[in-house]
C-alpha positions, 0 to 999 in steps of 0.5 A, spaced: 565 678 847 557 677 846 554 676 839 549 682 838 547 687 833 542 689 828 540 685 822 541 690 817 549 689 819 549 682 820 544 677 816 541 671 819 545 667 814 551 670 817 549 669 824 548 662 823 554 661 820 558 664 826 554 659 830 555 653 826 563 654 825 564 656 833 559 650 835 556 655 840 551 653 845 545 658 847 539 661 844 539 667 839 533 672 840 531 676 834 526 682 835 524 685 828 518 690 827 512 686 830 515 680 831 520 676 836 523 669 835 528 665 839 532 659 836 536 655 840 543 651 839 547 646 842 554 645 840 552 648 833 546 644 832 539 647 831 535 644 837 529 648 838 525 654 835 519 659 836 516 665 833 513 670 839 507 666 842 505 661 837 503 655 839 509 650 839 508 644 843 508 637 841 500 637 840 500 643 836 506 640 832 503 633 831 496 636 829 499 641 824 503 635 821 497 631 821 500 626 825 494 626 830 487 627 828 483 633 830 479 629 835 485 626 838 488 634 838 482 636 842 482 631 847 490 632 849 488 640 849 482 638 854 485 633 858 492 633 858 494 641 859 499 639 865 502 634 861 509 636 858 511 634 851 516 629 853 510 625 857 505 626 852 510 623 847 511 617 851 504 616 852 503 617 844 508 612 843 506 607 848 499 607 845 501 605 838 498 612 836 505 614 833 512 612 833 518 616 836 521 617 829 515 620 827 515 625 833 522 627 831 521 628 824 515 632 825 519 637 830 525 637 825 520 640 820 517 645 825 524 647 827 526 648 819 520 651 817 520 657 823 528 658 821 526 658 814 522 664 816 528 668 819 531 668 813 526 674 810 528 678 816 532 684 814 531 689 820 531 688 827 536 687 833 539 680 835 543 678 841 546 671 843 545 668 850 550 663 851 546 661 858 539 660 855 537 653 853 530 651 851 525 649 856 526 643 859 519 640 858 520 640 850 523 635 846 529 638 843 532 636 836 539 636 833 539 639 826 546 640 822 546 648 820 549 647 813 543 645 809 539 650 813 544 655 811 544 653 803 536 652 803 535 659 807 540 663 802 536 660 796 530 662 799 532 669 801 534 670 793 527 668 792 524 672 797 528 678 794 525 676 787 518 676 790 518 683 793 520 686 787 514 683 783 509 684 789 512 690 793 506 691 797 501 686 800 496 692 801 494 691 794 488 687 792 487 682 786 482 681 780 481 676 775 483 678 768 478 679 763 481 674 758 485 669 762 491 667 757 489 659 759 484 655 758 481 654 766 479 647 765 486 645 764 489 649 770 491 644 775 492 648 782 494 645 789 489 646 794 493 652 797 492 655 791 485 654 790 484 657 797 487 663 795 483 664 789 477 663 792 478 669 796 480 674 790 476 680 789 478 687 789 475 688 796 480 683 799 488 686 800 493 680 799 495 681 806 488 680 808 488 673 804 494 671 807 491 672 814 485 668 813 488 663 809 494 663 815 499 663 810 506 667 811 508 673 806 513 668 802 507 663 801 502 667 799 507 671 795 509 665 791 502 663 790 500 670 787 506 670 783 504 664 779 497 666 778 500 673 775 505 669 771 499 665 768 495 671 766 490 669 771 490 675 775 492 682 776 494 687 781 489 693 783 488 698 788 483 695 794 476 698 793 470 698 798 470 695 805 474 688 806 470 682 804 474 677 807 470 676 813 464 674 809 467 669 804 467 662 805 473 659 806 476 652 803 476 648 809 475 641 806 479 635 804 474 631 801 476 630 793 468 631 791 467 637 795 474 640 792 472 638 785 465 642 786 468 648 789 473 648 783 468 647 778 464 653 781 471 657 781 472 656 774 465 658 772 466 664 776 472 666 773 470 664 766 464 669 767 468 675 768 
């Protein structure tokens, strides 16, 4: 009997359990409102995952995980568009740019990140295609599902909590009039400061997520922390969206980060 149905009746976690226990080989196709994904397995092990048309080739994955430089990535895109992932991987290894283990770890992390996103999909259709395998030119991984299922279940509980606290990303944020902490002592990550730099009643949380390239759970997690710290509050969006004209936080240089952080602190304290 074909494995197909609705995510409202059978959760993604339950599907993974079935695949794991039955040692199934094939590809799971998921179609949620506005998004599609495919997750491939071989004998109950995760081998490949992709969401929609998101770039998921080896060059993109290595660039995202900072295993190759931006210049190396541009060179690959410009001159290596016809090279398969397997060929590219071999070329990079032979050139001493990266090791086989680093390539596999990057691909494993990418697959894991994609599958983690699936745990928050609670609506949509799914079907399992026994004869459908990943593209032959891709490098497959081989990951046990048990740890993914445990971590995914934990993430689903976190997602439900975050949805209760922040039910809609179509609302905006503003800094509280009197933050309950000394801003000079606040230690935020680069990702958190990127979100902070876009906070204004003109920007919805969804717009902030889009411009910072964060998914729903990532931006909710950061906003939840800011709310709990008493630094921001949720408000209705006002005026025209301002995301398009606010400068981002694209630097990794510590001095530039510190300069921006100081300006943000001064801005928050002046409100």
